[in-house]
BADREN-772952 format. One record per residue (C-alpha): residue number from 1; x, y, z. Coordinates in steps of 0.05 Angstrom, whole numbers, m for minus. Layout:
! BADREN-772952
  seq    east   north      up
  NUM       X       Y       Z
...
//
This chain:
! BADREN-772952
  seq    east   north      up
    1    2514    3075    m193
    2    2525    3077    m118
    3    2465    3066     m66
    4    2468    3078       6
    5    2410    3054      48
    6    2389    3034     120
    7    2364    2967     139
    8    2327    2951     202
    9    2313    2883     240
   10    2264    2871     294
   11    2241    2811     339
   12    2190    2806     393
   13    2196    2751     445
   14    2158    2732     509
   15    2199    2750     569
   16    2237    2694     605
   17    2258    2729     666
   18    2226    2781     714
   19    2269    2824     763
   20    2226    2858     817
   21    2256    2918     856
   22    2231    2931     926
   23    2246    2980     982
   24    2241    2957    1055
   25    2242    3008    1110
   26    2208    3049    1162
   27    2205    3119    1193
   28    2201    3132    1269
   29    2211    3185    1321
   30    2275    3154    1342
   31    2332    3119    1304
   32    2331    3057    1345
   33    2257    3041    1329
   34    2265    3055    1253
   35    2329    3010    1251
   36    2299    2956    1291
   37    2236    2949    1251
   38    2271    2951    1185
   39    2323    2900    1207
   40    2268    2853    1228
   41    2231    2858    1164
   42    2293    2851    1122
   43    2308    2787    1159
   44    2237    2759    1147
   45    2241    2775    1074
   46    2313    2744    1069
   47    2289    2681    1103
   48    2229    2679    1054
   49    2276    2686     995
   50    2320    2632    1023
   51    2263    2585    1022
   52    2252    2600     945
   53    2324    2585     931
   54    2322    2518     968
   55    2263    2494     922
   56    2281    2447     865
   57    2271    2472     817
   58    2279    2545     847
   59    2229    2596     822
   60    2283    2648     828
   61    2352    2653     798
   62    2384    2703     846
   63    2367    2756     897
   64    2405    2817     924
   65    2393    2851     993
   66    2431    2916    1001
   67    2457    2938    1070
   68    2408    2980    1111
   69    2418    3055    1103
   70    2395    3106    1156
   71    2379    3179    1151
   72    2348    3234    1194
   73    2313    3298    1179
   74    2271    3351    1208
   75    2199    3359    1174
   76    2183    3428    1145
   77    2129    3468    1180
   78    2095    3531    1156
   79    2070    3549    1225
   80    2135    3577    1251
   81    2147    3521    1302
   82    2205    3471    1303
   83    2178    3398    1290
   84    2217    3340    1321
   85    2265    3303    1283
   86    2246    3241    1243
   87    2289    3180    1230
   88    2287    3129    1174
   89    2320    3061    1155
   90    2314    3028    1087
   91    2342    2971    1047
   92    2338    2962     971
   93    2320    2889     949
   94    2321    2855     879
   95    2297    2786     864
   96    2298    2753     793
   97    2245    2704     780
   98    2242    2649     726
   99    2171    2629     746
  100    2116    2680     732
  101    2065    2645     776
  102    2112    2645     835
  103    2124    2721     821
  104    2050    2735     824
  105    2043    2699     891
  106    2104    2737     917
  107    2076    2805     898
  108    2007    2786     925
  109    2039    2766     990
  110    2090    2821    1001
  111    2064    2879     962
  112    2016    2902    1017
  113    2059    2892    1077
  114    2076    2954    1119
  115    2145    2978    1106
  116    2149    2945    1036
  117    2145    2985     972
  118    2146    2947     906
  119    2178    2985     850
  120    2188    2964     778
  121    2186    2894     749
  122    2234    2888     693
  123    2221    2832     643
  124    2279    2807     604
  125    2304    2749     561
  126    2357    2697     586
  127    2427    2711     560
  128    2429    2652     516
  129    2362    2670     480
  130    2382    2743     472
  131    2447    2728     440
  132    2419    2678     391
  133    2361    2727     374
  134    2411    2787     365
  135    2446    2749     308
  136    2380    2737     275
  137    2359    2811     281
  138    2428    2833     251
  139    2421    2785     193
  140    2349    2813     181
  141    2375    2885     181
  142    2427    2868     128
  143    2376    2830      87
  144    2329    2888      90
  145    2385    2935      69
  146    2400    2894       7
  147    2325    2890     m13
  148    2317    2965      m8
  149    2378    2979     m47
  150    2352    2929    m102
  151    2287    2964    m105
  152    2322    3030    m116
  153    2370    3001    m166
  154    2312    2967    m209
  155    2272    3032    m205
  156    2331    3069    m234
  157    2341    3019    m288
  158    2405    2988    m260
  159    2418    2914    m250
  160    2439    2871    m191
  161    2466    2907    m129
  162    2535    2888     m99
  163    2549    2902     m27
  164    2609    2948     m17
  165    2604    2967      56
  166    2561    2957     116
  167    2566    2987     186
  168    2530    3009     247
  169    2498    3077     239
  170    2548    3134     238
  171    2608    3088     220
  172    2598    3078     145
  173    2655    3106     105
  174    2696    3119     167
  175    2650    3174     192
  176    2633    3171     265
  177    2566    3207     274
  178    2522    3191     334
  179    2456    3165     312
  180    2403    3122     339
  181    2403    3049     325
  182    2467    3005     316
  183    2476    2937     344
  184    2416    2898     370
  185    2384    2928     431
  186    2331    2899     476
  187    2273    2938     504
  188    2253    2904     567
  189    2179    2910     592
  190    2166    2939     659
  191    2106    2939     706
  192    2093    2959     777
  193    2050    2914     821
  194    2028    2903     892
  195    1987    2852     932
  196    1969    2830     999
  197    2003    2807    1064
  198    2050    2749    1063
  199    2017    2681    1063
  200    1947    2710    1062
  201    1939    2739     993
  202    1873    2771     967
  203    1807    2736     972
  204    1809    2726     896
  205    1881    2700     896
  206    1940    2734     861
  207    1929    2770     791
  208    1951    2735     729
  209    2012    2772     702
  210    2011    2785     626
  211    2076    2823     610
  212    2089    2853     544
  213    2138    2818     498
  214    2213    2838     498
  215    2233    2874     434
  216    2301    2871     399
  217    2317    2917     345
  218    2377    2935     302
  219    2396    2984     247
  220    2454    2980     194
  221    2477    3027     143
  222    2497    2996      77
  223    2528    3018      12
  224    2519    2982     m54
  225    2538    2991    m125
  226    2498    2972    m189
  227    2514    2975    m265
//
């Protein structure tokens, strides 16, 4: 007899890295003011991040500060008048932390600064951990497929199963059908957080961050035979 089954593997690990995304920028009635204020704040933030990078060990692994972008628009009015033009300047900033306590202090210090908007915090694993764990998750998926096939074979009165073919979903037997699953994928935790002014912090200090685990999962399709 022939048995075709799906096997699933899953792993859940504490995050090892956190990437915070921020927007730095101002609006003003004239382009010079918007650009000047944004430039000054971006320089302050860049100097602050340089201080992190100079520490040993550094609480961050890398940071990226995009060029300042400008825009102009005329606000809408429902009164029939013509509002004056508005001007804005923004820069996108990303910082990857290896130290959760340093991240908490950073968010507490910069999250409430005028002109700074803290976006998502993306929690991930290191590349080395992710690659090692992906192999374990795939092995688990294949083992689960074999166990499921053996249960079916035994229930049908057949003997030991023998693996004939194993593939990612949609690729078994040469068929290429788009399905969910496949090779191990990670689900990174995300959180949005804020804080107080740089250096000042809140009276109670920064919050203690408790991110969710990062999940890795895989699905394989396998074909077995049994006598």
